[in-house]
Structures are given as C-alpha cells and as structure tokens.
KOLSE-192944 format. One record per residue: residue number from 0; x, y, z of N, C-alpha, C in turn. Coordinates in nm, 4 decimals, always signed. Each point is the difference from the previous one (the first is absolute). Layout:
// KOLSE-192944
FIGU    n      n_xx      n_yy      n_zz     ca_xx     ca_yy     ca_zz      c_xx      c_yy      c_zz
FIGU  NUM         X         Y         Z         X         Y         Z         X         Y         Z
...
This chain:
// KOLSE-192944
FIGU    n      n_xx      n_yy      n_zz     ca_xx     ca_yy     ca_zz      c_xx      c_yy      c_zz
FIGU    0  -12.9650   -1.8543   -1.0221   -0.0798   +0.1134   -0.0429   -0.0669   -0.0369   -0.1335
FIGU    1   -0.1302   +0.0322   -0.0089   -0.0732   -0.0256   -0.1214   +0.0075   +0.1172   -0.0920
FIGU    2   -0.0023   -0.0268   -0.1296   -0.0096   +0.1109   -0.0949   -0.1445   +0.0154   -0.0417
FIGU    3   -0.0406   +0.1222   -0.0232   -0.1395   +0.0249   -0.0382   -0.0027   +0.0358   -0.1490
FIGU    4   -0.0964   -0.0574   -0.0691   -0.0208   +0.0320   -0.1410   -0.0942   +0.1179   -0.0095
FIGU    5   +0.0368   +0.1023   -0.0732   -0.0878   +0.1147   -0.0184   -0.0912   -0.0261   -0.1177
FIGU    6   -0.1268   +0.0230   +0.0220   -0.0969   -0.0199   -0.1066   -0.0359   +0.1369   -0.0581
FIGU    7   +0.0009   +0.0056   -0.1317   -0.0337   +0.1235   -0.0661   -0.1496   -0.0103   -0.0402
FIGU    8   -0.0696   +0.1147   +0.0031   -0.1407   -0.0028   -0.0448   -0.0101   -0.0416   -0.1478
FIGU    9   -0.0945   -0.0813   -0.0283   -0.0207   -0.0387   -0.1401   -0.0709   +0.1119   -0.0769
FIGU   10   +0.0088   -0.0051   -0.1270   -0.0629   +0.1000   -0.0841   -0.1531   -0.0128   +0.0148
FIGU   11   -0.0720   +0.1126   -0.0032   -0.1445   -0.0077   +0.0129   -0.0595   -0.0812   -0.1148
FIGU   12   -0.1046   -0.0741   +0.0279   -0.0693   -0.0847   -0.0987   -0.1480   +0.0332   +0.0002
FIGU   13   -0.0514   +0.0213   -0.1159   -0.1435   +0.0250   -0.0125   -0.0759   -0.1303   -0.0326
FIGU   14   -0.1012   -0.0316   +0.0769   -0.0860   -0.1106   -0.0317   -0.1292   +0.0215   +0.0760
FIGU   15   -0.1013   -0.0730   -0.0401   -0.1263   +0.0073   +0.0686   -0.0180   -0.1229   +0.0861
FIGU   16   -0.0920   +0.0062   +0.0932   -0.0242   -0.1093   +0.0916   -0.1443   -0.0129   +0.0321
FIGU   17   -0.0434   -0.1233   +0.0318   -0.1343   -0.0236   +0.0400   +0.0061   -0.0461   +0.1478
FIGU   18   -0.0899   +0.0569   +0.0827   -0.0019   -0.0410   +0.1388   -0.0716   -0.1331   +0.0080
FIGU   19   +0.0751   -0.1036   +0.0498   -0.0568   -0.1332   +0.0166   -0.0680   -0.0178   +0.1283
FIGU   20   +0.0525   +0.0676   +0.1073   -0.0546   -0.0161   +0.1333   +0.0569   +0.1111   +0.0873
FIGU   21   -0.0741   +0.0409   +0.0993   +0.0502   +0.0944   +0.1010   -0.0712   -0.0281   +0.1288
FIGU   22   +0.0741   +0.0014   +0.1096   -0.0578   -0.0241   +0.1330   +0.0918   +0.0583   +0.1058
FIGU   23   -0.0596   +0.0379   +0.1120   +0.0770   +0.0488   +0.1095   +0.0549   -0.1180   +0.0751
FIGU   24   +0.1305   +0.0022   +0.0271   +0.0646   -0.1038   +0.0778   +0.0132   +0.0421   +0.1478
FIGU   25   -0.0079   +0.1334   +0.0227   -0.0080   +0.0590   +0.1327   -0.0930   +0.1224   -0.0179
FIGU   26   -0.0420   +0.0655   +0.1075   -0.0844   +0.1175   -0.0193   +0.0663   +0.1132   -0.0835
FIGU   27   +0.1358   +0.0002   -0.0076   +0.0639   +0.1075   -0.0746   +0.0824   -0.0438   -0.1152
FIGU   28   +0.0053   -0.1317   -0.0263   +0.0782   -0.0533   -0.1171   -0.0862   -0.0758   -0.0945
FIGU   29   +0.0041   +0.0419   -0.1265   -0.0834   -0.0633   -0.1025   +0.0932   -0.0736   -0.0992
FIGU   30   -0.0365   -0.1228   -0.0283   +0.0708   -0.0819   -0.0984   -0.0774   +0.0127   -0.1355
FIGU   31   +0.0719   +0.0283   -0.1076   -0.0616   +0.0109   -0.1312   +0.0729   -0.0891   -0.0977
FIGU   32   -0.0703   -0.0897   -0.0650   +0.0574   -0.0864   -0.1009   -0.0285   +0.0580   -0.1395
FIGU   33   +0.1036   +0.0131   -0.0802   -0.0133   +0.0537   -0.1354   +0.0475   -0.1018   -0.1040
FIGU   34   -0.0707   +0.0004   -0.1110   +0.0447   -0.0752   -0.1174   +0.0540   +0.1024   -0.0967
FIGU   35   +0.1268   -0.0012   -0.0290   +0.0622   +0.0978   -0.0826   -0.0132   -0.0360   -0.1479
FIGU   36   -0.0111   +0.1064   -0.0849   -0.0105   -0.0266   -0.1467   +0.1375   -0.0389   -0.0578
FIGU   37   +0.1059   +0.0349   +0.0656   +0.1334   -0.0330   -0.0484   +0.0472   -0.1321   +0.0692
FIGU   38   +0.0070   -0.1111   -0.0762   +0.0448   -0.1222   +0.0661   +0.1479   -0.0044   +0.0366
FIGU   39   +0.0739   +0.0948   -0.0484   +0.1453   +0.0044   +0.0347   +0.0227   +0.1091   +0.0998
FIGU   40   -0.0551   -0.0199   +0.1179   +0.0176   +0.0963   +0.1111   +0.0886   -0.0675   +0.0998
FIGU   41   +0.1279   +0.0403   +0.0072   +0.0921   -0.0632   +0.0936   +0.0310   +0.0973   +0.1164
FIGU   42   +0.0181   -0.0562   +0.1160   +0.0296   +0.0806   +0.1145   +0.0730   -0.0862   +0.1056
FIGU   43   +0.0585   +0.0647   +0.0924   +0.0718   -0.0659   +0.1096   -0.0796   +0.0179   +0.1279
FIGU   44   +0.0106   -0.0945   +0.0926   -0.0707   +0.0165   +0.1293   +0.0362   +0.1353   +0.0619
FIGU   45   -0.0997   +0.0668   +0.0538   +0.0205   +0.1260   +0.0660   -0.0191   +0.1212   -0.0868
FIGU   46   -0.0176   -0.0238   -0.1309   -0.0180   +0.1180   -0.0885   -0.1474   +0.0444   +0.0111
FIGU   47   -0.0212   +0.1199   -0.0534   -0.1359   +0.0597   +0.0080   -0.0416   +0.0460   -0.1373
FIGU   48   -0.1275   +0.0291   -0.0130   -0.0579   +0.0562   -0.1204   -0.0689   +0.1300   +0.0308
FIGU   49   -0.0121   +0.0880   -0.0977   -0.0622   +0.1297   +0.0200   -0.1080   +0.0174   -0.1109
FIGU   50   -0.1103   -0.0704   +0.0132   -0.1017   +0.0106   -0.1047   -0.0776   +0.1303   +0.0047
FIGU   51   -0.0540   +0.0392   -0.1136   -0.0889   +0.1137   -0.0115   -0.1439   -0.0559   -0.0216
FIGU   52   -0.0897   +0.0630   +0.0740   -0.1408   -0.0430   -0.0063   -0.0882   +0.1154   -0.0398
FIGU   53   -0.1177   -0.0332   -0.0539   -0.1023   +0.1002   -0.0204   -0.1329   -0.0580   +0.0507
FIGU   54   -0.0633   +0.0748   +0.0872   -0.1279   -0.0411   +0.0558   -0.0931   +0.1223   +0.0101
FIGU   55   -0.1198   -0.0160   -0.0531   -0.0976   +0.1077   +0.0009   +0.0593   +0.1303   -0.0555
FIGU   56   +0.0794   -0.0150   -0.1069   +0.0598   +0.1193   -0.0654   +0.1222   +0.0563   +0.0707
FIGU   57   +0.0318   -0.0495   +0.1141   +0.1177   +0.0486   +0.0749   +0.1223   -0.0901   -0.0227
FIGU   58   +0.1165   +0.0563   -0.0224   +0.1190   -0.0768   -0.0202   +0.0850   +0.0064   +0.1267
FIGU   59   +0.0572   -0.1118   +0.0371   +0.0886   -0.0050   +0.1144   +0.0980   -0.1185   -0.0142
FIGU   60   +0.1033   +0.0022   +0.0839   +0.1006   -0.1056   +0.0014   +0.0438   -0.0260   +0.1443
FIGU   61   +0.0515   -0.1204   +0.0191   +0.0411   -0.0356   +0.1354   +0.1039   -0.1122   -0.0163
FIGU   62   +0.0985   +0.0015   +0.0876   +0.1041   -0.1052   -0.0041   -0.0483   -0.1245   +0.0771
FIGU   63   +0.0213   -0.1172   -0.0662   -0.0340   -0.1266   +0.0620   +0.1184   -0.0936   +0.0005
FIGU   64   +0.0192   -0.0676   +0.1130   +0.1021   -0.1061   +0.0058   -0.0531   -0.1274   -0.0650
FIGU   65   +0.0827   -0.0682   -0.0731   -0.0383   -0.1261   -0.0628   +0.0216   -0.1085   +0.1027
FIGU   66   -0.1070   -0.0780   +0.0292   +0.0076   -0.1022   +0.1026   +0.0123   -0.1385   -0.0622
FIGU   67   -0.0330   -0.0178   -0.1241   -0.0031   -0.1349   -0.0609   +0.1392   -0.0352   -0.0492
FIGU   68   +0.0123   -0.1293   -0.0304   +0.1248   -0.0528   -0.0524   +0.0167   +0.0427   -0.1463
FIGU   69   +0.1237   +0.0268   -0.0421   +0.0228   +0.0320   -0.1408   -0.0437   -0.1138   -0.0937
FIGU   70   -0.0078   -0.1218   +0.0504   -0.0386   -0.1142   -0.0807   -0.1486   +0.0059   -0.0404
FIGU   71   -0.0771   +0.0806   +0.0688   -0.1453   +0.0066   -0.0332   -0.0326   +0.1062   -0.1085
FIGU   72   +0.1017   +0.0723   -0.0442   -0.0224   +0.1015   -0.1032   -0.0652   -0.0664   -0.1217
FIGU   73   -0.0970   +0.0617   -0.0633   -0.0449   +0.1368   +0.0058   -0.1049   +0.0345   +0.1028
FIGU   74   -0.0233   -0.0919   +0.0967   -0.0900   +0.0386   +0.1112   +0.0872   +0.0505   +0.1128
FIGU   75   -0.0415   +0.1110   +0.0572   +0.0785   +0.0554   +0.1126   -0.0989   +0.0352   +0.1106
FIGU   76   +0.0498   -0.0090   +0.1254   -0.0798   +0.0398   +0.1168   +0.0700   +0.1224   +0.0587
C-alpha cells in the first residue's frame, strides 16, 4: 500500500507578470507563457495559479494549471 502526501495550499503571493506568448493548442485549450516579476516562484507539478487580470477596465480572474517544469521558473506555462 502506498502512502499519500497531503499538499497544503501555499500562501498567496503578489507579483506581476508579462505575457511572453499565447497560442491555442486545441480549439478549446490555450497555452499562455508568463514571465513573472518574482524570480523566487516555486511550485510543484500539478499546482495551479489564480491570477487577477484587468482588460478594458474590467477585472476578472480564472484558475490555470501550471504545465511547465518548476526548473523553468520564473517563466511558467
């Protein structure tokens, strides 16, 4: 029998990001590459981020799964 390690959510972190690239990988899935302002952004595979955006004066947020390797930080996909 395997034991499972429980992961606790990390504390929220504020940072800004620049969109390096974005493209559709399927008709319904979009990949977005971000360059984060915080070079010390650590995460484990399978974690997600919940960024806040503002576009045309409207604020919104959406949960995104991190697809890139933690070794690529501070760039994330």
